GUKOLFI-952886 format. One record per residue: residue in one letter; x, y, z of N, C-alpha, C, O in turn. Coordinates in steps of 0.1 Angstrom, whole numbers, padded with zeros to 4 digits, always signed. Layout:
BEGIN
aXYZXYZXYZXYZ;...
END
This chain:
BEGIN
x-1826+0560+0158-1813+0558+0161-1809+0569+0171-1812+0580+0174;x-1800+0556+0174-1790+0569+0186-1780+0577+0184-1771+0575+0176;x-1782+0584+0192-1776+0596+0194-1758+0598+0193-1752+0598+0203;x-1752+0600+0182-1734+0597+0185-1730+0608+0189-1737+0618+0187;x-1716+0607+0197-1714+0614+0209-1701+0618+0199-1693+0610+0195;x-1700+0627+0197-1691+0633+0188-1672+0638+0195-1668+0649+0199;x-1668+0631+0194-1655+0631+0199-1643+0639+0194-1643+0638+0182;x-1632+0646+0198-1621+0650+0191-1610+0640+0199-1603+0631+0194;x-1609+0642+0208-1599+0629+0217-1605+0620+0218-1613+0620+0227;x-1602+0608+0209-1608+0598+0215-1601+0591+0224-1603+0579+0224;x-1592+0597+0232-1592+0592+0242-1596+0593+0256-1593+0586+0265;x-1605+0604+0256-1611+0610+0264-1621+0600+0267-1627+0596+0257;x-1623+0596+0278-1634+0587+0283-1641+0593+0295-1644+0586+0304;x-1643+0604+0296-1649+0611+0311-1664+0609+0304-1667+0606+0292;x-1673+0610+0316-1685+0610+0315-1692+0624+0310-1700+0626+0302;x-1686+0630+0317-1687+0647+0312-1680+0654+0297-1680+0665+0292;x-1674+0644+0294-1674+0649+0279-1684+0663+0271-1681+0671+0263;x-1693+0662+0275-1701+0678+0267-1699+0690+0274-1703+0702+0272;x-1691+0685+0282-1688+0701+0291-1673+0705+0287-1668+0716+0291;x-1668+0696+0280-1655+0698+0274-1654+0706+0261-1660+0704+0251;x-1645+0717+0262-1645+0724+0250-1646+0717+0238-1655+0719+0230;x-1638+0708+0235-1636+0699+0220-1649+0697+0217-1652+0692+0206;x-1658+0700+0227-1676+0689+0220-1679+0701+0223-1681+0706+0212;x-1680+0711+0232-1684+0722+0227-1685+0734+0214-1694+0741+0209;x-1668+0735+0211-1669+0737+0198-1673+0731+0186-1679+0736+0177;x-1670+0717+0186-1678+0708+0175-1696+0709+0175-1705+0705+0167;x-1696+0715+0187-1716+0717+0185-1717+0739+0181-1727+0746+0182;x-1705+0742+0179-1705+0756+0172-1716+0769+0181-1723+0779+0177;x-1712+0761+0197-1712+0772+0208-1703+0784+0205-1712+0793+0203;x-1694+0788+0203-1685+0797+0201-1691+0807+0190-1692+0819+0192;x-1696+0799+0176-1704+0806+0167-1718+0811+0172-1720+0823+0172;x-1728+0803+0176-1741+0805+0178-1746+0811+0191-1757+0817+0193;x-1736+0808+0200-1736+0821+0211-1724+0818+0220-1720+0810+0228;x-1719+0835+0214-1704+0834+0218-1705+0838+0231-1694+0837+0237;x-1717+0843+0239-1717+0849+0250-1715+0836+0265-1710+0838+0276;x-1718+0826+0261-1718+0813+0267-1705+0807+0267-1701+0801+0277;x-1696+0809+0254-1691+0801+0253-1673+0813+0257-1662+0808+0258;x-1676+0826+0257-1668+0836+0264-1667+0832+0280-1657+0830+0287;x-1678+0832+0283-1682+0829+0298-1671+0815+0304-1665+0815+0315;x-1669+0806+0293-1663+0795+0298-1640+0800+0297-1630+0793+0299;x-1640+0806+0295-1631+0807+0287-1621+0824+0291-1610+0825+0286;x-1627+0834+0298-1628+0848+0299-1616+0851+0306-1608+0859+0302;x-1614+0842+0318-1603+0839+0331-1597+0824+0327-1604+0814+0331;x-1588+0822+0321-1582+0809+0322-1573+0811+0331-1566+0820+0334;x-1576+0794+0338-1563+0789+0346-1558+0775+0343-1550+0768+0349;x-1568+0771+0330-1561+0759+0329-1561+0750+0313-1572+0749+0307;x-1551+0746+0308-1550+0746+0298-1549+0731+0291-1542+0725+0298;x-1553+0724+0282-1556+0713+0279-1547+0707+0271-1545+0710+0260;x-1538+0695+0279-1529+0690+0270-1529+0681+0257-1520+0678+0250;x-1542+0679+0256-1546+0674+0240-1544+0682+0230-1537+0681+0220;x-1551+0692+0233-1558+0704+0226-1554+0716+0226-1555+0723+0215;x-1550+0720+0238-1539+0736+0241-1550+0745+0241-1548+0757+0243;x-1567+0740+0238-1572+0750+0245-1578+0757+0260-1584+0749+0267;x-1578+0767+0264-1574+0770+0279-1591+0774+0281-1600+0776+0273;x-1589+0775+0293-1604+0770+0301-1603+0777+0316-1593+0780+0322;x-1618+0780+0321-1619+0787+0338-1612+0780+0341-1600+0781+0344;x-1622+0767+0341-1622+0754+0348-1616+0742+0342-1615+0740+0330;x-1613+0735+0350-1605+0722+0350-1617+0710+0342-1613+0700+0335;x-1630+0714+0344-1644+0702+0336-1642+0705+0327-1645+0697+0318;x-1638+0717+0322-1640+0721+0305-1628+0712+0295-1629+0712+0283;x-1618+0706+0302-1612+0701+0295-1608+0688+0295-1607+0683+0306;x-1605+0678+0281-1604+0666+0287-1590+0659+0294-1590+0648+0299;x-1576+0668+0292-1565+0666+0295-1562+0680+0306-1552+0687+0303;x-1568+0683+0317-1564+0698+0321-1549+0699+0328-1545+0689+0334;x-1543+0711+0328-1532+0711+0330-1527+0726+0341-1521+0735+0336;x-1530+0728+0354-1530+0742+0355-1520+0751+0352-1509+0747+0350;x-1523+0765+0350-1516+0774+0344-1509+0786+0351-1502+0794+0345;
END
């Protein structure tokens, strides 16, 4: 059985969706590995237009907007 990609943003067509915070949170990284998650958000420079999450890098968001 093929692994299904979990998406919280059905409009995101990125090949690197697994690097986006919406995917990362759906995999419970923020709970299971809080240090790794914190490193992605500790100095936010971008905000996602879709979900409102903030991240240090635009590569971690579906629809990044510089803040």
